[in-house]
C-alpha positions as CSV (number, residue, x, y, z in Angstrom):
1,X,105.0,69.0,-163.5
2,X,106.7,68.6,-160.1
3,X,110.3,67.6,-160.2
4,X,111.6,65.0,-157.8
5,X,114.9,66.1,-156.4
6,X,117.2,63.9,-154.3
7,X,120.4,65.0,-152.5
8,X,122.6,62.0,-152.0
9,X,125.1,62.2,-149.2
10,X,126.0,61.1,-145.7
11,X,124.9,64.3,-144.0
12,X,128.3,65.9,-144.3
13,X,128.7,69.7,-144.5
14,X,128.9,69.7,-148.3
15,X,125.8,67.6,-148.6
16,X,123.9,70.0,-146.3
17,X,125.3,72.9,-148.4
18,X,124.0,71.3,-151.6
19,X,120.6,70.8,-150.0
20,X,120.5,74.4,-148.9
21,X,121.5,75.6,-152.3
22,X,118.9,73.5,-154.1
23,X,116.2,74.7,-151.7
24,X,117.2,78.3,-152.2
25,X,117.0,78.0,-156.0
26,X,113.6,76.3,-155.8
27,X,112.3,79.1,-153.6
28,X,113.9,81.9,-155.6
29,X,112.7,80.6,-159.0
30,X,109.3,79.2,-157.9
31,X,110.1,75.8,-159.1
32,X,107.7,73.0,-158.3
33,X,109.8,70.3,-156.7
34,X,110.0,67.9,-153.8
35,X,113.4,67.5,-152.2
36,X,114.5,64.4,-150.4
37,X,117.8,63.8,-148.6
38,X,119.1,60.3,-149.1
39,X,121.7,59.3,-146.5
40,X,121.6,55.5,-146.7
41,X,124.8,54.3,-148.2
42,X,123.1,51.4,-150.0
43,X,120.5,53.7,-151.6
44,X,123.3,56.1,-152.7
45,X,125.3,53.1,-154.2
46,X,122.2,52.2,-156.2
47,X,122.7,55.4,-158.2
48,X,126.3,54.3,-158.9
49,X,127.6,57.4,-157.1
50,X,131.0,57.1,-155.4
51,X,131.5,60.8,-154.5
52,X,129.0,62.9,-152.7
53,X,127.2,65.2,-152.6
54,X,125.2,64.2,-155.6
55,X,122.1,65.8,-157.2
56,X,119.5,63.6,-158.7
57,X,116.6,65.1,-160.6
58,X,113.8,62.8,-161.7
59,X,116.0,59.8,-161.1
60,X,118.9,61.1,-163.2
61,X,122.2,61.9,-161.5
62,X,123.1,65.4,-162.8
63,X,126.0,66.3,-160.5
64,X,128.3,64.5,-158.1
65,X,131.2,65.3,-155.9
66,X,130.7,69.0,-155.9
67,X,128.2,71.8,-155.2
68,X,127.0,73.5,-158.4
69,X,126.5,77.2,-158.6
70,X,123.1,78.8,-158.2
71,X,122.9,79.3,-162.0
72,X,123.9,75.7,-162.7
73,X,121.4,74.3,-160.2
74,X,118.6,76.5,-161.8
75,X,119.6,75.2,-165.2
76,X,119.6,71.6,-164.0
77,X,116.2,72.0,-162.3
78,X,114.5,73.8,-165.2
79,X,116.0,71.8,-168.2
80,X,113.4,70.1,-170.3
81,X,113.7,66.4,-170.6
82,X,115.6,65.3,-173.6
83,X,113.5,63.6,-176.2
84,X,114.9,62.4,-179.5
85,X,111.9,63.3,-181.8
86,X,109.7,65.6,-179.8
87,X,107.7,62.9,-178.3
88,X,108.3,64.0,-174.7
89,X,110.6,61.1,-173.8
90,X,108.3,58.3,-175.1
91,X,110.2,55.5,-176.6
92,X,109.4,53.9,-179.9
93,X,108.4,50.3,-180.3
94,X,112.1,49.3,-180.3
95,X,112.6,50.7,-176.8
96,X,114.9,53.4,-178.1
97,X,114.7,56.7,-179.9
98,X,112.9,57.1,-183.2
């Protein structure tokens, strides 16, 4: 399944470094992902991010205010979604975990 990756930032050098690092990990590891740079301040604020650069994977903010290492980016991009009872993230009838 293709990951949706977003780099949140104003286009500053650190934001560009994070984008380059993420693209390098995707290429090196053969990860299926689309990468989008989000520079609009209103869109960034919608993620409740106050310090950039930030890394968002499948709409979850996984890192903010720093540039993770190659190994950490790989881990963040390849981690399986957390599911509480092996149901691949589906929620029970109560809207929460089983």
